[in-house]
Gaussian input, Z-matrix of N, CA and C with variables (Angstrom, degrees):
# hf/3-21g

backbone

0 1
 N
 C     1     B1
 C     2     B2     1     A1
 N     3     B3     2     A2     1     D1
 C     4     B4     3     A3     2     D2
 C     5     B5     4     A4     3     D3
 N     6     B6     5     A5     4     D4
 C     7     B7     6     A6     5     D5
 C     8     B8     7     A7     6     D6
 N     9     B9     8     A8     7     D7
 C    10    B10     9     A9     8     D8
 C    11    B11    10    A10     9     D9
 N    12    B12    11    A11    10    D10
 C    13    B13    12    A12    11    D11
 C    14    B14    13    A13    12    D12
 N    15    B15    14    A14    13    D13
 C    16    B16    15    A15    14    D14
 C    17    B17    16    A16    15    D15
 N    18    B18    17    A17    16    D16
 C    19    B19    18    A18    17    D17
 C    20    B20    19    A19    18    D18
 N    21    B21    20    A20    19    D19
 C    22    B22    21    A21    20    D20
 C    23    B23    22    A22    21    D21
 N    24    B24    23    A23    22    D22
 C    25    B25    24    A24    23    D23
 C    26    B26    25    A25    24    D24
 N    27    B27    26    A26    25    D25
 C    28    B28    27    A27    26    D26
 C    29    B29    28    A28    27    D27
 N    30    B30    29    A29    28    D28
 C    31    B31    30    A30    29    D29
 C    32    B32    31    A31    30    D30
 N    33    B33    32    A32    31    D31
 C    34    B34    33    A33    32    D32
 C    35    B35    34    A34    33    D33
 N    36    B36    35    A35    34    D34
 C    37    B37    36    A36    35    D35
 C    38    B38    37    A37    36    D36
 N    39    B39    38    A38    37    D37
 C    40    B40    39    A39    38    D38
 C    41    B41    40    A40    39    D39
 N    42    B42    41    A41    40    D40
 C    43    B43    42    A42    41    D41
 C    44    B44    43    A43    42    D42
 N    45    B45    44    A44    43    D43
 C    46    B46    45    A45    44    D44
 C    47    B47    46    A46    45    D45
 N    48    B48    47    A47    46    D46
 C    49    B49    48    A48    47    D47
 C    50    B50    49    A49    48    D48
 N    51    B51    50    A50    49    D49
 C    52    B52    51    A51    50    D50
 C    53    B53    52    A52    51    D51
 N    54    B54    53    A53    52    D52
 C    55    B55    54    A54    53    D53
 C    56    B56    55    A55    54    D54
 N    57    B57    56    A56    55    D55
 C    58    B58    57    A57    56    D56
 C    59    B59    58    A58    57    D57
 N    60    B60    59    A59    58    D58
 C    61    B61    60    A60    59    D59
 C    62    B62    61    A61    60    D60
 N    63    B63    62    A62    61    D61
 C    64    B64    63    A63    62    D62
 C    65    B65    64    A64    63    D63
 N    66    B66    65    A65    64    D64
 C    67    B67    66    A66    65    D65
 C    68    B68    67    A67    66    D66
 N    69    B69    68    A68    67    D67
 C    70    B70    69    A69    68    D68
 C    71    B71    70    A70    69    D69
 N    72    B72    71    A71    70    D70
 C    73    B73    72    A72    71    D71
 C    74    B74    73    A73    72    D72
 N    75    B75    74    A74    73    D73
 C    76    B76    75    A75    74    D74
 C    77    B77    76    A76    75    D75
 N    78    B78    77    A77    76    D76
 C    79    B79    78    A78    77    D77
 C    80    B80    79    A79    78    D78
 N    81    B81    80    A80    79    D79
 C    82    B82    81    A81    80    D80
 C    83    B83    82    A82    81    D81
 N    84    B84    83    A83    82    D82
 C    85    B85    84    A84    83    D83
 C    86    B86    85    A85    84    D84
 N    87    B87    86    A86    85    D85
 C    88    B88    87    A87    86    D86
 C    89    B89    88    A88    87    D87
 N    90    B90    89    A89    88    D88
 C    91    B91    90    A90    89    D89
 C    92    B92    91    A91    90    D90
 N    93    B93    92    A92    91    D91
 C    94    B94    93    A93    92    D92
 C    95    B95    94    A94    93    D93
 N    96    B96    95    A95    94    D94
 C    97    B97    96    A96    95    D95
 C    98    B98    97    A97    96    D96
 N    99    B99    98    A98    97    D97
 C   100   B100    99    A99    98    D98
 C   101   B101   100   A100    99    D99
 N   102   B102   101   A101   100   D100
 C   103   B103   102   A102   101   D101
 C   104   B104   103   A103   102   D102
 N   105   B105   104   A104   103   D103
 C   106   B106   105   A105   104   D104
 C   107   B107   106   A106   105   D105
 N   108   B108   107   A107   106   D106
 C   109   B109   108   A108   107   D107
 C   110   B110   109   A109   108   D108
 N   111   B111   110   A110   109   D109
 C   112   B112   111   A111   110   D110
 C   113   B113   112   A112   111   D111
 N   114   B114   113   A113   112   D112
 C   115   B115   114   A114   113   D113
 C   116   B116   115   A115   114   D114
 N   117   B117   116   A116   115   D115
 C   118   B118   117   A117   116   D116
 C   119   B119   118   A118   117   D117
 N   120   B120   119   A119   118   D118
 C   121   B121   120   A120   119   D119
 C   122   B122   121   A121   120   D120
 N   123   B123   122   A122   121   D121
 C   124   B124   123   A123   122   D122
 C   125   B125   124   A124   123   D123
 N   126   B126   125   A125   124   D124
 C   127   B127   126   A126   125   D125
 C   128   B128   127   A127   126   D126
 N   129   B129   128   A128   127   D127
 C   130   B130   129   A129   128   D128
 C   131   B131   130   A130   129   D129
 N   132   B132   131   A131   130   D130
 C   133   B133   132   A132   131   D131
 C   134   B134   133   A133   132   D132
 N   135   B135   134   A134   133   D133
 C   136   B136   135   A135   134   D134
 C   137   B137   136   A136   135   D135
 N   138   B138   137   A137   136   D136
 C   139   B139   138   A138   137   D137
 C   140   B140   139   A139   138   D138
 N   141   B141   140   A140   139   D139
 C   142   B142   141   A141   140   D140
 C   143   B143   142   A142   141   D141
 N   144   B144   143   A143   142   D142
 C   145   B145   144   A144   143   D143
 C   146   B146   145   A145   144   D144
 N   147   B147   146   A146   145   D145
 C   148   B148   147   A147   146   D146
 C   149   B149   148   A148   147   D147
 N   150   B150   149   A149   148   D148
 C   151   B151   150   A150   149   D149
 C   152   B152   151   A151   150   D150
 N   153   B153   152   A152   151   D151
 C   154   B154   153   A153   152   D152
 C   155   B155   154   A154   153   D153
 N   156   B156   155   A155   154   D154
 C   157   B157   156   A156   155   D155
 C   158   B158   157   A157   156   D156
 N   159   B159   158   A158   157   D157
 C   160   B160   159   A159   158   D158
 C   161   B161   160   A160   159   D159
 N   162   B162   161   A161   160   D160
 C   163   B163   162   A162   161   D161
 C   164   B164   163   A163   162   D162
 N   165   B165   164   A164   163   D163
 C   166   B166   165   A165   164   D164
 C   167   B167   166   A166   165   D165
 N   168   B168   167   A167   166   D166
 C   169   B169   168   A168   167   D167
 C   170   B170   169   A169   168   D168
 N   171   B171   170   A170   169   D169
 C   172   B172   171   A171   170   D170
 C   173   B173   172   A172   171   D171
 N   174   B174   173   A173   172   D172
 C   175   B175   174   A174   173   D173
 C   176   B176   175   A175   174   D174
 N   177   B177   176   A176   175   D175
 C   178   B178   177   A177   176   D176
 C   179   B179   178   A178   177   D177
 N   180   B180   179   A179   178   D178
 C   181   B181   180   A180   179   D179
 C   182   B182   181   A181   180   D180
 N   183   B183   182   A182   181   D181
 C   184   B184   183   A183   182   D182
 C   185   B185   184   A184   183   D183
 N   186   B186   185   A185   184   D184
 C   187   B187   186   A186   185   D185
 C   188   B188   187   A187   186   D186
 N   189   B189   188   A188   187   D187
 C   190   B190   189   A189   188   D188
 C   191   B191   190   A190   189   D189
 N   192   B192   191   A191   190   D190
 C   193   B193   192   A192   191   D191
 C   194   B194   193   A193   192   D192
 N   195   B195   194   A194   193   D193
 C   196   B196   195   A195   194   D194
 C   197   B197   196   A196   195   D195
 N   198   B198   197   A197   196   D196
 C   199   B199   198   A198   197   D197
 C   200   B200   199   A199   198   D198
 N   201   B201   200   A200   199   D199
 C   202   B202   201   A201   200   D200
 C   203   B203   202   A202   201   D201
 N   204   B204   203   A203   202   D202
 C   205   B205   204   A204   203   D203
 C   206   B206   205   A205   204   D204
 N   207   B207   206   A206   205   D205
 C   208   B208   207   A207   206   D206
 C   209   B209   208   A208   207   D207
 N   210   B210   209   A209   208   D208
 C   211   B211   210   A210   209   D209
 C   212   B212   211   A211   210   D210
 N   213   B213   212   A212   211   D211
 C   214   B214   213   A213   212   D212
 C   215   B215   214   A214   213   D213
 N   216   B216   215   A215   214   D214
 C   217   B217   216   A216   215   D215
 C   218   B218   217   A217   216   D216
 N   219   B219   218   A218   217   D217
 C   220   B220   219   A219   218   D218
 C   221   B221   220   A220   219   D219
 N   222   B222   221   A221   220   D220
 C   223   B223   222   A222   221   D221
 C   224   B224   223   A223   222   D222
 N   225   B225   224   A224   223   D223
 C   226   B226   225   A225   224   D224
 C   227   B227   226   A226   225   D225
 N   228   B228   227   A227   226   D226
 C   229   B229   228   A228   227   D227
 C   230   B230   229   A229   228   D228
 N   231   B231   230   A230   229   D229
 C   232   B232   231   A231   230   D230
 C   233   B233   232   A232   231   D231
 N   234   B234   233   A233   232   D232
 C   235   B235   234   A234   233   D233
 C   236   B236   235   A235   234   D234
 N   237   B237   236   A236   235   D235
 C   238   B238   237   A237   236   D236
 C   239   B239   238   A238   237   D237
 N   240   B240   239   A239   238   D238
 C   241   B241   240   A240   239   D239
 C   242   B242   241   A241   240   D240
 N   243   B243   242   A242   241   D241
 C   244   B244   243   A243   242   D242
 C   245   B245   244   A244   243   D243
 N   246   B246   245   A245   244   D244
 C   247   B247   246   A246   245   D245
 C   248   B248   247   A247   246   D246
 N   249   B249   248   A248   247   D247
 C   250   B250   249   A249   248   D248
 C   251   B251   250   A250   249   D249
 N   252   B252   251   A251   250   D250
 C   253   B253   252   A252   251   D251
 C   254   B254   253   A253   252   D252
 N   255   B255   254   A254   253   D253
 C   256   B256   255   A255   254   D254
 C   257   B257   256   A256   255   D255
 N   258   B258   257   A257   256   D256
 C   259   B259   258   A258   257   D257
 C   260   B260   259   A259   258   D258
 N   261   B261   260   A260   259   D259
 C   262   B262   261   A261   260   D260
 C   263   B263   262   A262   261   D261
 N   264   B264   263   A263   262   D262
 C   265   B265   264   A264   263   D263
 C   266   B266   265   A265   264   D264
 N   267   B267   266   A266   265   D265
 C   268   B268   267   A267   266   D266
 C   269   B269   268   A268   267   D267
 N   270   B270   269   A269   268   D268
 C   271   B271   270   A270   269   D269
 C   272   B272   271   A271   270   D270
 N   273   B273   272   A272   271   D271
 C   274   B274   273   A273   272   D272
 C   275   B275   274   A274   273   D273
 N   276   B276   275   A275   274   D274
 C   277   B277   276   A276   275   D275
 C   278   B278   277   A277   276   D276
 N   279   B279   278   A278   277   D277
 C   280   B280   279   A279   278   D278
 C   281   B281   280   A280   279   D279
 N   282   B282   281   A281   280   D280
 C   283   B283   282   A282   281   D281
 C   284   B284   283   A283   282   D282
 N   285   B285   284   A284   283   D283
 C   286   B286   285   A285   284   D284
 C   287   B287   286   A286   285   D285
 N   288   B288   287   A287   286   D286
 C   289   B289   288   A288   287   D287
 C   290   B290   289   A289   288   D288
 N   291   B291   290   A290   289   D289
 C   292   B292   291   A291   290   D290
 C   293   B293   292   A292   291   D291
 N   294   B294   293   A293   292   D292
 C   295   B295   294   A294   293   D293
 C   296   B296   295   A295   294   D294
 N   297   B297   296   A296   295   D295
 C   298   B298   297   A297   296   D296
 C   299   B299   298   A298   297   D297
 N   300   B300   299   A299   298   D298
 C   301   B301   300   A300   299   D299
 C   302   B302   301   A301   300   D300
 N   303   B303   302   A302   301   D301
 C   304   B304   303   A303   302   D302
 C   305   B305   304   A304   303   D303

   B1=1.4590
   B2=1.5246
   B3=1.3042
   B4=1.4547
   B5=1.5223
   B6=1.2943
   B7=1.4604
   B8=1.5231
   B9=1.3047
   B10=1.4646
   B11=1.5185
   B12=1.3275
   B13=1.4669
   B14=1.5267
   B15=1.3100
   B16=1.4718
   B17=1.5226
   B18=1.3378
   B19=1.4663
   B20=1.5286
   B21=1.3238
   B22=1.4610
   B23=1.5250
   B24=1.3126
   B25=1.4623
   B26=1.5207
   B27=1.3190
   B28=1.4700
   B29=1.5293
   B30=1.2985
   B31=1.4665
   B32=1.5273
   B33=1.2974
   B34=1.4749
   B35=1.5276
   B36=1.3062
   B37=1.4649
   B38=1.5247
   B39=1.3383
   B40=1.4653
   B41=1.5293
   B42=1.3164
   B43=1.4708
   B44=1.5307
   B45=1.3248
   B46=1.4684
   B47=1.5268
   B48=1.3263
   B49=1.4659
   B50=1.5291
   B51=1.3219
   B52=1.4640
   B53=1.5354
   B54=1.3157
   B55=1.4608
   B56=1.5181
   B57=1.3253
   B58=1.4701
   B59=1.5220
   B60=1.3091
   B61=1.4579
   B62=1.5340
   B63=1.3171
   B64=1.4681
   B65=1.5243
   B66=1.3154
   B67=1.4718
   B68=1.5232
   B69=1.3205
   B70=1.4640
   B71=1.5314
   B72=1.3297
   B73=1.4612
   B74=1.5356
   B75=1.3101
   B76=1.4700
   B77=1.5200
   B78=1.3157
   B79=1.4665
   B80=1.5377
   B81=1.3234
   B82=1.4656
   B83=1.5288
   B84=1.3338
   B85=1.4692
   B86=1.5273
   B87=1.3382
   B88=1.4708
   B89=1.5271
   B90=1.3362
   B91=1.4556
   B92=1.5233
   B93=1.3296
   B94=1.4659
   B95=1.5212
   B96=1.3051
   B97=1.4557
   B98=1.5219
   B99=1.3276
   B100=1.4592
   B101=1.5223
   B102=1.3231
   B103=1.4602
   B104=1.5205
   B105=1.3285
   B106=1.4600
   B107=1.5247
   B108=1.3223
   B109=1.4598
   B110=1.5234
   B111=1.3174
   B112=1.4659
   B113=1.5217
   B114=1.3253
   B115=1.4587
   B116=1.5149
   B117=1.3208
   B118=1.4663
   B119=1.5246
   B120=1.3197
   B121=1.4714
   B122=1.5172
   B123=1.3272
   B124=1.4644
   B125=1.5241
   B126=1.3324
   B127=1.4597
   B128=1.5255
   B129=1.3246
   B130=1.4575
   B131=1.5189
   B132=1.3173
   B133=1.4588
   B134=1.5221
   B135=1.3288
   B136=1.4520
   B137=1.5231
   B138=1.3255
   B139=1.4628
   B140=1.5293
   B141=1.3144
   B142=1.4575
   B143=1.5322
   B144=1.3186
   B145=1.4701
   B146=1.5276
   B147=1.3280
   B148=1.4632
   B149=1.5258
   B150=1.3409
   B151=1.4665
   B152=1.5298
   B153=1.3409
   B154=1.4644
   B155=1.5279
   B156=1.3312
   B157=1.4673
   B158=1.5233
   B159=1.3205
   B160=1.4626
   B161=1.5313
   B162=1.3302
   B163=1.4651
   B164=1.5253
   B165=1.3132
   B166=1.4642
   B167=1.5252
   B168=1.3194
   B169=1.4683
   B170=1.5262
   B171=1.3020
   B172=1.4644
   B173=1.5247
   B174=1.3229
   B175=1.4661
   B176=1.5225
   B177=1.3271
   B178=1.4669
   B179=1.5214
   B180=1.3169
   B181=1.4638
   B182=1.5264
   B183=1.3357
   B184=1.4678
   B185=1.5256
   B186=1.3383
   B187=1.4579
   B188=1.5284
   B189=1.3188
   B190=1.4603
   B191=1.5336
   B192=1.3123
   B193=1.4642
   B194=1.5294
   B195=1.3534
   B196=1.4676
   B197=1.5265
   B198=1.3214
   B199=1.4658
   B200=1.5229
   B201=1.3055
   B202=1.4581
   B203=1.5246
   B204=1.3282
   B205=1.4703
   B206=1.5276
   B207=1.3354
   B208=1.4674
   B209=1.5226
   B210=1.3140
   B211=1.4698
   B212=1.5263
   B213=1.3290
   B214=1.4638
   B215=1.5322
   B216=1.3415
   B217=1.4667
   B218=1.5298
   B219=1.3312
   B220=1.4718
   B221=1.5305
   B222=1.3252
   B223=1.4693
   B224=1.5233
   B225=1.3263
   B226=1.4547
   B227=1.5189
   B228=1.3176
   B229=1.4655
   B230=1.5211
   B231=1.2951
   B232=1.4531
   B233=1.5248
   B234=1.3158
   B235=1.4649
   B236=1.5271
   B237=1.3213
   B238=1.4715
   B239=1.5409
   B240=1.3316
   B241=1.4691
   B242=1.5295
   B243=1.3300
   B244=1.4650
   B245=1.5252
   B246=1.3383
   B247=1.4636
   B248=1.5238
   B249=1.3115
   B250=1.4698
   B251=1.5220
   B252=1.3270
   B253=1.4645
   B254=1.5314
   B255=1.3139
   B256=1.4644
   B257=1.5290
   B258=1.3414
   B259=1.4641
   B260=1.5184
   B261=1.3292
   B262=1.4602
   B263=1.5353
   B264=1.3187
   B265=1.4677
   B266=1.5250
   B267=1.3319
   B268=1.4672
   B269=1.5266
   B270=1.3341
   B271=1.4692
   B272=1.5285
   B273=1.3276
   B274=1.4682
   B275=1.5126
   B276=1.3147
   B277=1.4706
   B278=1.5158
   B279=1.2960
   B280=1.4570
   B281=1.5150
   B282=1.3313
   B283=1.4632
   B284=1.5239
   B285=1.3212
   B286=1.4762
   B287=1.5093
   B288=1.3315
   B289=1.4578
   B290=1.5049
   B291=1.3153
   B292=1.4591
   B293=1.5133
   B294=1.3135
   B295=1.4674
   B296=1.5240
   B297=1.3405
   B298=1.4597
   B299=1.5147
   B300=1.3431
   B301=1.4562
   B302=1.5270
   B303=1.3175
   B304=1.4667
   B305=1.4649
   A1=107.34
   A2=116.62
   A3=120.95
   A4=109.20
   A5=114.56
   A6=120.20
   A7=108.18
   A8=117.23
   A9=122.00
   A10=109.34
   A11=116.16
   A12=120.51
   A13=110.83
   A14=116.96
   A15=119.60
   A16=113.21
   A17=117.82
   A18=120.19
   A19=113.48
   A20=117.31
   A21=119.70
   A22=114.72
   A23=117.18
   A24=120.92
   A25=106.56
   A26=115.48
   A27=120.58
   A28=108.64
   A29=116.02
   A30=120.23
   A31=110.09
   A32=114.89
   A33=120.36
   A34=109.28
   A35=116.88
   A36=121.24
   A37=110.43
   A38=115.89
   A39=120.23
   A40=110.26
   A41=116.41
   A42=120.33
   A43=110.31
   A44=117.22
   A45=120.66
   A46=111.42
   A47=116.20
   A48=120.67
   A49=112.79
   A50=116.95
   A51=121.11
   A52=112.35
   A53=116.40
   A54=120.77
   A55=112.07
   A56=117.59
   A57=120.07
   A58=111.38
   A59=117.41
   A60=122.07
   A61=110.96
   A62=116.78
   A63=120.89
   A64=110.08
   A65=117.05
   A66=119.95
   A67=111.50
   A68=117.36
   A69=120.81
   A70=110.19
   A71=116.62
   A72=121.41
   A73=110.59
   A74=116.47
   A75=121.05
   A76=110.46
   A77=116.90
   A78=120.19
   A79=111.53
   A80=117.13
   A81=120.73
   A82=111.60
   A83=116.70
   A84=120.64
   A85=113.50
   A86=116.85
   A87=122.49
   A88=111.95
   A89=116.37
   A90=121.01
   A91=109.55
   A92=117.16
   A93=119.66
   A94=110.73
   A95=116.22
   A96=122.29
   A97=107.33
   A98=115.94
   A99=121.70
   A100=107.34
   A101=115.77
   A102=121.26
   A103=108.86
   A104=115.34
   A105=119.77
   A106=111.56
   A107=114.14
   A108=122.40
   A109=105.39
   A110=115.74
   A111=120.97
   A112=111.91
   A113=116.88
   A114=121.79
   A115=115.77
   A116=117.82
   A117=120.97
   A118=109.79
   A119=115.95
   A120=120.31
   A121=109.41
   A122=115.62
   A123=121.21
   A124=111.88
   A125=116.69
   A126=120.33
   A127=109.22
   A128=114.60
   A129=120.84
   A130=107.51
   A131=115.32
   A132=121.90
   A133=107.36
   A134=115.62
   A135=121.31
   A136=109.25
   A137=117.42
   A138=120.85
   A139=108.63
   A140=116.72
   A141=121.49
   A142=111.74
   A143=116.76
   A144=121.27
   A145=110.90
   A146=116.70
   A147=120.69
   A148=110.35
   A149=116.58
   A150=120.36
   A151=110.41
   A152=116.98
   A153=120.54
   A154=111.40
   A155=117.15
   A156=120.72
   A157=110.56
   A158=116.25
   A159=120.92
   A160=110.28
   A161=116.87
   A162=120.58
   A163=110.64
   A164=117.10
   A165=121.20
   A166=110.92
   A167=116.63
   A168=120.73
   A169=110.25
   A170=117.48
   A171=121.52
   A172=110.73
   A173=117.04
   A174=120.68
   A175=111.26
   A176=116.03
   A177=119.68
   A178=111.24
   A179=116.54
   A180=119.96
   A181=111.35
   A182=116.57
   A183=119.50
   A184=111.72
   A185=117.05
   A186=120.42
   A187=111.88
   A188=116.90
   A189=120.68
   A190=113.15
   A191=117.70
   A192=120.73
   A193=112.36
   A194=119.57
   A195=118.14
   A196=112.73
   A197=117.48
   A198=120.63
   A199=110.34
   A200=117.22
   A201=120.31
   A202=111.07
   A203=116.52
   A204=120.68
   A205=110.59
   A206=116.52
   A207=120.17
   A208=110.83
   A209=116.65
   A210=120.38
   A211=110.12
   A212=115.94
   A213=120.49
   A214=111.11
   A215=116.93
   A216=121.95
   A217=112.66
   A218=116.63
   A219=122.84
   A220=113.16
   A221=116.86
   A222=121.41
   A223=108.84
   A224=115.59
   A225=120.55
   A226=109.09
   A227=115.47
   A228=122.42
   A229=107.68
   A230=115.62
   A231=120.08
   A232=107.28
   A233=117.68
   A234=122.22
   A235=111.35
   A236=117.16
   A237=121.04
   A238=110.05
   A239=117.24
   A240=120.89
   A241=111.41
   A242=115.92
   A243=119.57
   A244=110.94
   A245=117.09
   A246=119.89
   A247=112.16
   A248=117.58
   A249=120.00
   A250=109.85
   A251=116.67
   A252=121.53
   A253=111.10
   A254=116.35
   A255=121.36
   A256=110.90
   A257=115.73
   A258=120.00
   A259=110.93
   A260=116.90
   A261=120.35
   A262=110.18
   A263=117.59
   A264=121.41
   A265=112.69
   A266=116.92
   A267=121.29
   A268=112.07
   A269=115.32
   A270=121.70
   A271=111.48
   A272=114.59
   A273=121.43
   A274=107.51
   A275=114.74
   A276=120.84
   A277=109.12
   A278=116.48
   A279=121.23
   A280=111.61
   A281=118.66
   A282=123.56
   A283=110.40
   A284=115.76
   A285=122.57
   A286=114.90
   A287=114.30
   A288=122.79
   A289=111.88
   A290=118.15
   A291=119.60
   A292=110.98
   A293=116.50
   A294=122.15
   A295=110.85
   A296=117.57
   A297=119.18
   A298=111.65
   A299=118.27
   A300=121.85
   A301=110.86
   A302=116.95
   A303=120.63
   A304=108.29
   D1=110.06
   D2=177.40
   D3=-83.38
   D4=165.88
   D5=-177.94
   D6=-127.41
   D7=133.95
   D8=178.84
   D9=-111.25
   D10=112.89
   D11=-178.81
   D12=-59.86
   D13=-39.00
   D14=-176.38
   D15=-75.29
   D16=-25.45
   D17=-177.08
   D18=-105.91
   D19=-28.36
   D20=-168.10
   D21=-103.75
   D22=8.38
   D23=172.90
   D24=-117.12
   D25=118.47
   D26=-176.16
   D27=-134.49
   D28=151.25
   D29=177.36
   D30=-82.33
   D31=158.80
   D32=175.19
   D33=-59.86
   D34=-39.08
   D35=178.44
   D36=-59.65
   D37=-43.90
   D38=177.93
   D39=-61.96
   D40=-41.44
   D41=177.71
   D42=-60.61
   D43=-44.67
   D44=179.93
   D45=-61.39
   D46=-41.69
   D47=-177.32
   D48=-77.39
   D49=-30.92
   D50=-171.76
   D51=-130.25
   D52=44.48
   D53=-175.77
   D54=-53.88
   D55=-49.39
   D56=-178.34
   D57=-60.71
   D58=-41.06
   D59=-179.92
   D60=-63.67
   D61=-43.46
   D62=179.32
   D63=-64.80
   D64=-43.69
   D65=179.18
   D66=-64.07
   D67=-41.06
   D68=177.03
   D69=-61.05
   D70=-41.98
   D71=179.06
   D72=-60.41
   D73=-45.68
   D74=-178.55
   D75=-61.83
   D76=-44.20
   D77=-178.93
   D78=-71.40
   D79=-35.09
   D80=-179.38
   D81=-71.94
   D82=-46.97
   D83=-173.98
   D84=-87.28
   D85=-20.16
   D86=-174.79
   D87=63.96
   D88=16.98
   D89=178.80
   D90=-104.66
   D91=150.52
   D92=175.32
   D93=-74.01
   D94=158.51
   D95=173.97
   D96=-115.26
   D97=127.98
   D98=176.71
   D99=-87.69
   D100=125.18
   D101=179.49
   D102=-99.00
   D103=133.15
   D104=-177.89
   D105=-113.83
   D106=152.05
   D107=172.21
   D108=-128.55
   D109=122.74
   D110=-176.85
   D111=52.75
   D112=38.38
   D113=175.78
   D114=80.74
   D115=0.42
   D116=179.81
   D117=-111.61
   D118=140.57
   D119=178.40
   D120=-59.79
   D121=130.49
   D122=-177.91
   D123=-119.37
   D124=-36.03
   D125=-176.37
   D126=-157.97
   D127=165.75
   D128=177.24
   D129=-124.56
   D130=128.87
   D131=178.98
   D132=-103.73
   D133=129.92
   D134=-171.80
   D135=-139.25
   D136=141.98
   D137=176.54
   D138=-61.59
   D139=142.61
   D140=-177.07
   D141=-56.64
   D142=-40.91
   D143=-179.99
   D144=-62.15
   D145=-41.54
   D146=178.90
   D147=-67.94
   D148=-39.20
   D149=177.42
   D150=-61.02
   D151=-43.03
   D152=179.42
   D153=-61.44
   D154=-39.22
   D155=177.44
   D156=-62.26
   D157=-45.31
   D158=-179.31
   D159=-65.58
   D160=-43.30
   D161=-179.95
   D162=-63.47
   D163=-39.89
   D164=178.48
   D165=-64.62
   D166=-44.69
   D167=178.78
   D168=-62.82
   D169=-40.06
   D170=179.17
   D171=-64.58
   D172=-40.83
   D173=178.01
   D174=-61.00
   D175=-41.50
   D176=177.30
   D177=-64.17
   D178=-40.57
   D179=179.06
   D180=-63.31
   D181=-37.50
   D182=179.17
   D183=-63.09
   D184=-28.57
   D185=178.27
   D186=-67.38
   D187=-20.29
   D188=-179.10
   D189=-80.99
   D190=-15.41
   D191=-176.64
   D192=-56.58
   D193=-48.65
   D194=178.62
   D195=-61.78
   D196=-36.20
   D197=179.23
   D198=-65.90
   D199=-40.65
   D200=177.77
   D201=-63.91
   D202=-38.35
   D203=176.93
   D204=-64.46
   D205=-41.35
   D206=178.13
   D207=-60.55
   D208=-44.48
   D209=-179.97
   D210=-64.19
   D211=-44.43
   D212=-179.83
   D213=-59.83
   D214=-33.94
   D215=-176.87
   D216=-100.54
   D217=20.02
   D218=177.33
   D219=55.30
   D220=36.29
   D221=176.44
   D222=-106.10
   D223=69.59
   D224=179.31
   D225=-154.73
   D226=165.37
   D227=175.81
   D228=-126.45
   D229=148.66
   D230=172.20
   D231=-65.81
   D232=146.53
   D233=-176.83
   D234=-56.46
   D235=-43.72
   D236=-178.98
   D237=-58.40
   D238=-45.80
   D239=179.72
   D240=-65.86
   D241=-40.72
   D242=179.14
   D243=-59.79
   D244=-47.70
   D245=-176.89
   D246=-68.56
   D247=-34.93
   D248=175.09
   D249=-60.71
   D250=-47.96
   D251=-179.96
   D252=-65.00
   D253=-41.19
   D254=179.53
   D255=-61.10
   D256=-48.11
   D257=179.13
   D258=-61.74
   D259=-41.34
   D260=179.70
   D261=-63.62
   D262=-47.52
   D263=-178.35
   D264=-64.91
   D265=-35.22
   D266=-178.63
   D267=-92.28
   D268=2.85
   D269=-179.95
   D270=54.33
   D271=48.58
   D272=178.78
   D273=-99.91
   D274=130.09
   D275=178.94
   D276=-70.30
   D277=140.43
   D278=178.50
   D279=-89.08
   D280=11.52
   D281=-175.30
   D282=-87.37
   D283=134.87
   D284=168.44
   D285=69.06
   D286=162.14
   D287=177.43
   D288=-128.25
   D289=24.25
   D290=-177.18
   D291=-71.07
   D292=161.05
   D293=-178.22
   D294=-60.90
   D295=-32.78
   D296=-179.06
   D297=-72.42
   D298=-21.37
   D299=179.69
   D300=-80.66
   D301=-15.33
   D302=-179.19
   D303=-84.11

């Protein structure tokens, strides 16, 4: 998602006067619009669909926090060691890769 300084920064006054135009722009470009008050960024207006995508991605990222903590605290196994132990515990033969062995 690129950002256009000339198109995507609008004043609150502009939003009040041209609400439909701003909303059409957001839906057409899929980019957020930064709303300013007295020349300073005050809020960001975003299409609901784009917000849902961002919220979903953020939720997935939050799921990684415990994994990052485990790695930081040396609470992990190398994949090769994990699968060896898993196969041993589940009594799975390490022979062959045929479809029937899966």
